[in-house]
N, C-alpha and C positions, 0 to 999 in steps of 0.2 A: 452594561444593557444588553438585552439579546436582542438580536438581528433578525431579519429575514431577506428572501430575495422575494423581488417581483418581478415576473416576466410576462409581458405581451409576446405571444406566440405566434407562429406564421411566417417568419423570416427564413430563407434558405441561409445557411452560414456560406460566406465565402470569402476568400482571403488566404493568411498563411498565420500559422500560429506557433510559437515556439515552444517546445515541452523541457520540461524544468528536472532537476535530478530527481532520481529514484528514492522515493519515501523509505522505501522498506530495504534498500543498501543502505541508504546513510544512516538507519537507525544502527544498524550492526557494526558499520566502519565508525561512528563515534564512540561507541562503546570499546572499540578494538583500540582508538586511540590513546585512552588513557593507560595502556598497557606496556607504553615505554616510558623512561623518565625524562625523553628528550621532546622538542616541540614537533609537532606534526601538523602540517597545513592541510584542509580539506575544502576543494572547491566545487561549485556546480551543486551546493547544498541546497534543499528546496526549502523556501522560507514558510512552512506549514507549522500548525500547533504542536503537534507529536514532536517535532526536530526541537521546536523551542523548549517545551517540556524536559525533554531527555538532555539539554543543554544545561537547564537549571539544575538537574538534579548531578550532573557530572560538576557543576559549581559547588553544589552544594555539600562535595564530600571532600572538597579541598583543592580539587584539579584547577588548574588556571585556564581561563576560557575567554578568549579574545575574538570579539566578531569584529572581521576587517569590514566586511559590507553583509548585506543581507544573504548572500550566497557563498560567502568564505568565511571559514573560521580556523583560529589556530589552539591547540589545545597541550597542555604541558601537563601530565600526570606524576610530576615528581612532587609535588606540594600536596597529595592527597593524604589527608590525615584521619579520616575514619571509612571503615567499609562497610557502615551501615545506612541504605538508603529506605527511607519512609518519610513520605510526607503526601499531602493530599494528590497533587497532580500526578504524581507516579502512579499511584493505582488506576489512574484513568487512561495509562499507555501499556500495552502489552510488553511493549519492548524494552521496559525497564528489566526484564527479566535478563537481557544481554549483559547487562553490569555484573549479573551473579558470575556469567562464565569467565568476564573480562579481569573481575576482582579475584574471582577463585585463581585463574590461570598465572596472576602475577603475585598475588600476597598469601594464596594459598589458604585464602579464607574470604568469607563476605557474607553479608545478611541484607536481603532485599524483599520490601513487601510484595505479597502475592499479586501477580498483576491484574489489569481489569483490562479495558478498551472495549471495542463494539461488541453490543449483545447479538451475536450472530450462532450463537450455539457454543456448546461444550467445547473447550480447546484446553484439555489437561496437558499440564507440564510434566507428565510422569515419564517421558523418552528423555527430558532434559535432565532429569534426576537421577534416571537409571545412568545415562552417562557420565555424570559427576563420579555416581559412585564406582563406576568401571574403572575410573581413574584413580581411584585411592579416597575419594572424599566422605565424609561423615555429612550425611543430610538428614535434617531434622525441621519440622514444621510447627511453629509455636507462636500463637497469638497473632496470627496473620503473617509472621514472617518466615521466610525461609531461611536457615541457617545451615552454612555449609563451610567444613574446613576440614584440612588434610595436613599432616605432618609433611608429606611431598606428595606431588603428583606424578604417577608414573602410567605410561602409555599402554593402552590395550585395546583389543578388538571389540568392536562394539556394534551390535545388529539393532537396528532401529525396528521396531516392531510395527510401525505405521512412519510412511515418509511426512517427515515432519521438518518445514523449513526452519521454526525458530531453533529445535532440538540440533538440528545441524549445525547451524551458527554457532549456538552455544558450546557445542562440544569443541567445534574448531577453536573458538578463543580458549576454553578452558585446556586442551591439551598441545597448544603449538609452544609452550615453553615447559612439558612436562618432559620427564625422564624417557627416552628411548623411542618407541613408534607408537602411534595412533592410526586404527583402520577404522573408518565408519562405513559400515555397509547399509545398503536401501536407503541412502543420502538421498536428499531433496537436491533436484538439478536446478532450481531457477535460477536466472540470471544474477539475482541478487546475492544468492551464495557465492556466485562465480566473483561477483566484485568484491565481497567481503573477504575472500581467499585472496585475491589478488592485491588487494590493500594489504593484508598482513603478509604477503610476502615480499611487496615494497618495503615492508619495516624489517625485513630479514628474517622472517619464518619461512619455513619448507614444506609448503603443502601442496599437493598434487592430486589432480583427478576430479577438482571440483568441477561441477557440470555434467558428471556421471553419478552412476550410483555407488561409487567406490572410491571415498576420499582417503589419501594417505597422507598422514602428518608425522615427520620426523620433529622431533622436539629441538628447539634451540635454547642456550643459555639466556639470550636477552634479546630486546627489538631496539630497533633504532628509530631515528626522525625519517619522515617520509612527506613528500607532496602528492597529494593524489586528488583526481578529478573522479567524481562520481557518476556512473551509468545514468542515461536518461530514463524516464520514468514509465514503463511498458504500461501501467494502468492509466495514468493520464492521457498518454497516446491513444490508447484504445477508446478511451470516453469521448475524445474529440473525434475520432474515427465513425464512430457510433452514431454521435451527435451529428455529423455532416450527412450520413447516410438517412439518418431519422427526416432533416429537415429538406432532403431533396438539394444538398449543397454541393459545393466544390472546395476543397481546403487543402492546401499543403502546408503538412503536418511536420515541421522541422525539428532537427536535434533528436533523432531517433535512431534505434538499432532495429533496420526492417526484420531481421532474423528473430528478433524477440516477439514480435507482432504477427508472427506467421498463424497461429491458430486463430487469432482474430479475424486477419484477412481472408484467410480460406471461407469462413464463413460468410463474410460481407460478400465475395465475388460469388459465393454459391447461391445468394437469394437475389444476385442482379446488382449489385454496385460495383463501380469501377476502382480498381486499387492498383495504382502506378508505385512501384518501390526505385527510389534512387538510392545513392549511397548512404546519406544519412537523413532521408525523409522519404515520407509515403504521401501520396496524394489520393484522396478518395473523392468519389462524385457519385451522385444518383441524380436520375433526373425523371424517376416514375416511382410507381408504388413497387417496393419489394415483395419478395417470395417467401416461401415459409421453410423450415429445415426442423432439424431435430440438433439440439446442443447438450452436450454432457460435459460437466466440468470435471478435470483431470489435473493431478500435479503436472507443472511443466515436464515435457513441452507441449500438453494438452491443452485444453481452454481452461482460461484461468478462472477460479471462482470469484475473484475479484471484480471480473467483467459481467458475471452471471446476471444482475439487474437490469445494468444498460442493455445487452441484448436482448433480455426478454421483454423489455420497454420497446425497443425496434421491432419485434416479430409481432408483439400486440397491434403494430400498424400495419403490418405485412399481410399479404393474401393468404386466405388458407389457414390450416390448423398446424401448429409448431408444438413442440415439446421440449423443455428444458428441465434435465435431471441436474441436481445438485448433488455432488459425490463427495464433497469436502465438508461442509458443513451444515448441520440439520435445522438451522434456524435462519436460514437466509431467505425466506419469501415474506418478508413482513412489511415490503412495499406493494404488495398485491392488493391489499385493501385500498391503498390511496391512490393506485392507477385504477381501481373501479370505480371511485369518485369522478375520475376524468371520462370514465366511459369503458374502459379495457374490460375485455371478457376472457378471464384467467382463472381456471380452475386447478386449485393445488390439492394433488394425492399423495400422500407421504412425503417423499424428496423430488417428486416430478409436477412440474406446471405444465397444466395443458392450456395452449392459448389458440384463440379465435382470433383471428385477426378482423380488427374492425376499421371504416374507411378513416376516422379520425377522433382525437381527443377533444375534451373541451375543459376550457380553466377550470379549477377549483381551487380552495382553500386545503393546503396538504400539508404534510409534516415529514420530514426526514427521520427514518427511523435508525440508520446506522449509516458510515461514510460512503460507501458504494451506492447503497440504494439512494441516498441524497442524490449523488450524482445524476443517477437514473433518472429521478424524479424531475432533476433540472432538463433533462434531455425530454421529458416528455410536456414540460412547460414550454419547452422551445418550438415544441409541433403545435399544442395545442391552441383551439381558438379561442381569443379572447384572453383574460388576464387569469395568472396562478401566482398564488403566495405561498411559498416554502418557509416552514418555521423549523425551528431544532438545527442551524444551518452551523452550529459548532461542530457538528460530527463531519460535515463536509469540509470544513477548513482544516480539519485536521489531516486531509490529505491532498486539497486543491489548494495551489499558491495563486491568489488574484484571480480565481475563477470567474467573477462577473466581469471581470477587466477584458480577460482573454476573449470572452464569448462575444462581448459587445465591441471587441475589436475586430469581429466577424460580421458584424452587420446587425447582430440580434439587439433587441430590446429587453434590457435585465438590470436592475440593479439591487444594491442592499439597502435596506432601509430598517430604522427600527421597528420593531413588532408593536401594532396596535397604534400608528402613528397614521391616523387618517388624513392627515395633512399632505404627509410626504406620499400616500397613495394617489390623491389628486393631484398633485403636482407630477407624478409620473405619467399618471393618465392624460393630462393635459398637453405634457410633453410629447408622447408617442403617438398620442391622438388613436 
């Protein structure tokens, strides 16, 4: 049954929230976990839809998956019986392609359905395939499946034409047991690349330079068991930072790595919010209407594209004219029409949104077009006068664990109810008055 969020806006967020494990790191790490025949334990796993779909796929090829609890899993890849991954749910998440690099690296062959995911623009996988070919694999695409095989994989020098997180991780996976040395130039530098590399190293891989644009990998003959805890989610943390600033709240955001949040912190401080950094927490507060700025999305350590809809929503409520330039994905402004129904004044020209700040939003019935835009619309609903309903929340649940629970714990009025359930709507309105 399809659910929706209903929100009564106007309450500042106050209190403490604990951030979960990084979805994007976890997806790469889960794929890497099948590369050894020994048991691997992974902790601080976010309990979100994308992770659960990938675990089903890993189980589907015969690996042993044991859920210890909602945030811990044990995986053993010694029982893998087939190297073909093709069923409906895997087409819904892009990270299915990490299984290509992992299986190719372990068995010298793999077959995976072409990836799906959020429709935020073209995300070609040509750089992944270029990397596999450079390592000596043959790659063909037939009947919606990517087929790769090699007699043996041999290290090589690979220069990525564009900075790609997915390709960087996939080539790391495929090359960590290849013969000799692989160098990835123009590699992505995101925190979750470092996390996947650290995890592979904990299993006995020899990877240096992750987090810089040049990663050096010396192939090893095999990988072994490991226990590993995933880094906190930079984007979940950033979303709560923006939501706090937008609602003029005061929230301590715990279990974060403040350095990963610098690009977001800097922008919030620039427009007048207060951000205090601690060892593993940040505190965000704002008690007045914020100012305007320019934001341009860039690969890490620049401003993350996954935070673009959220910051644009905040700027739509700020004083003056702001611009947001999207330099990563070309289809990332689909939420603008939804914000307009709530009273935002945003004009999109090419890859730039020109935002005239308005005094406030009013509640409306809106729909989440993708994961991060959906989170941004929740932020809008938290600020808006009156009631907002958001449907297609399955997008949001792909990347945020217990979103409504964490938000209501900060004092806001928000609930998950079945779509078109008038009684549930009435009950909510009576309850929050």
